[in-house]
N, C-alpha and C positions, 0 to 999 in steps of 0.2 A: 503493500499500500504506499502511495505518494502523498504526503500531506504538507501542506504549507503551514508555517506557523509564524504568525504575524507579530511584529513589534507593537508597542503603544507607548503614547506620552500621556502625562497627567497635565491637562489643560489646566486644572487647577488643584491644589491640594492643601487644605485646612486642618491643622490639628485641634480637635476639639475635646481631649481628655486623655486619659490614661488609664488603662486598667490595673488591677493590684499585682498582677503578674509582669508589669512591667510594659506590656505591648500598648503603643500609642492608639488612640481612636482617632479616626479621620473623616473627612467627607472630601471625596475627589472625584473630578470629572476626569474619566480614562476615554481615552479615542485611540483605536486602532489605525494601523498605518498601512493600507492597502497595497503600497508599493515596496515595503520594505519587509522581507521574510526570509527565514529559512526555510529550507526542503528536507523534510525527512523521508527517508525510505525504510519502511518497517516491514520486517519479515519474521511471522513466529518461528521460533526455533526452540531446541532443548537446551540452549544456553544463551545467557545474554551477552552480547558482544556490541559496545559502541564505539563507532568510529567517527571522525570528523575531519573536513576539509581544513580547518583550522588546527594545526598540532597542538597550539597553546591553550586548548580547551581540556579541561580535567574530564576523561571519558569514563570514570571509576565510578564507584559506589555514591559518591558526593553528587555526581551530575544528576539532575532532576529528572531525565529521562529515565536513568537506572532505579531512581527511588520510587517514580511511578510505576514501573514494571513490577517491582518488588512488592509495593502495596497492593498491586491488583493480582499478585500472584502469578504473574505471567513472566515468560522468557521472549527474547526476540534479539535478532540481528537488526541494528539500527546504524545507519548512515546518515551524518548529518552534514547538509550542504550549508556552511554558515556564512550569512549574508549580515545579520544584525550583530553589530559590535559588541564584543565581549565586555562586561562590567560597565556598560554604559548608561544604565538606568532605564533600558528600553524594554525590559522585561524579556529579554533573548533567551535565558535559562529556563523561564518559566512557560514561554512559548512552546520551547522544545518539549518540556515536560508534558505540557497538556495535549501535545501533539501524539503522545504515546498513549494518554487516557483515552483521546478520541479515536485512535485507530482500533481499541478494543470495546469501548464502552460507548463510543459516539457522544452524543450531548444530553444524555439522560440525567434526570434528578441525582442518580446515584454518582455519576461523572461528576456532577458538579460539587458534590458533598466529599468525595476523595480529593479533587482538585483543592478544596479548601484546607485539607489537612496538610498540604504539601507546601504551601506558601500564600500569602496575601495576594499576590497578582495572577496565582494559577487560575481561579475561575472566570476572571475577565479574559485571560488568554484562551481559555477554551471557548468563551463565547466569541472571541474574535475569528476562530477558527471556524467555528458553527456558521458565522456570516461571512465567510471569506475577506476578513478585514475590512468590511464595511459597516461598523459598528461602534457606538458609544454608549457609556453607562455612567450613572451617578453611583459611587460607592461609599458605603459607610461601614461602621464597625472597624475591623482591622484592614479593611478594603475589599473583604469577601463577599459582602452584601450588596448585591448589584441590583440597579434599576435601570433597564434599557431606556436610553434617551436619543434624540435625533444628534447624528454628528454635526458638528460645525463644518459648513461648507468652506471650501478653499483648498488650497494647496499648502501643504506643511513640508516644510523643509528642516531636517535636522544637521546639526554639526555637533562632534564629539571630541573633544581636546584629548590628547594623549596622556591623560591623567587617570590614575585610580583613586576612586572616590568611595571610602567604606560607608556602606549606609549606616552602620551602628555609630560610627563617628560623627556623622551627621546629626542624627538624632540626639546625641549626648551633648553636642554643641548647642542645639536647639533649646534642650532643658536648662543648659546653663544660662541661656539668654535668649528667651523666646520673643519672636517678633510677628505679630499678627499682620499679614502683608495683605489679606483677603484675596490674595492670588495663589501664590506657593510659599506657605509659611516655612519651608526648609531652605528656600533660597538664600537668605540672608546668612544662615548659618553655614550653608556650604561655601558661600563667597568669602567669610571671615577664614575659613580653613584653607580653601583654595581659590585665591584671588584670579586664577587665571580664567576661571569661569566668566569673570565680569567682563573680561577683554573679549569673550566670544560673544557675549551679549550685545558689546557695543559693536563689534563688527556687523552682527546680524540685523541691528537696527538701522543700518544703512540701506538705502534703496536698493535692489537686486536689479541688475541689468536687464533682465527678462520679465520680471513679475512686479517690480515698483517698490513703493514703500511696504513694510508688512503691517499687518493690523494688530500684531501681536508677537513680541518675543518674550520668550520667558524659558527658565531652567526646567528641565522635567523632572519632577519627584526629587529625589536626594541628588540628582546630578550623576554624571558631569555633563550630560547631553541639553544642549540647547535647541530649542524649537523655534521657528517662525512660521506664521500662517500668513498666507498671501490672498486678497479677493480675487477669485477668478472670474473675468468675464463671461 
């Protein structure tokens, strides 16, 4: 089976609380990117073996594809043709894991419940596969409770600087000095830790040679990826 696993951006992300176990509660507008996706070839087998076109990707037990197969009690040979940048805040790992779930369980209620056990971005990644990348949702809780909404129309372009931004570090910095932006509450914390992100934002706010001035430029989630939305005539 061949499955496309779609990237996503957080159009907005607002921290609204924190659970006793330390997980942050949020409200986020998530939108899939139909033109940016990994391609997975999944074949059921008597052993699990994952390979990837990008040799830097860990294909062992920590990979979400491996974890998803293990949780389902399935084994498969999986090859990932990687196009979503790794550790870019675009949910590439979650998208790949969701593809493994979709291959064996489709988009059933049970599949969504299992996806939520593996990560906050997994249910939306499953929704993105179900809708072939043309979907958006309002996410609440830790990000796993979804209400489908209309995607923002327009062209979305992303840029990912060559830096590693650990999500736990960004949340820790947010807790140290929280700022309610009304847009992406994690952006100020990420920029304090990694000023390079601000340089990318400044560059993307300039008019594009083909699409003109963006209607929105923002960091996605905890970063480091920055996206710009352009109005399509």
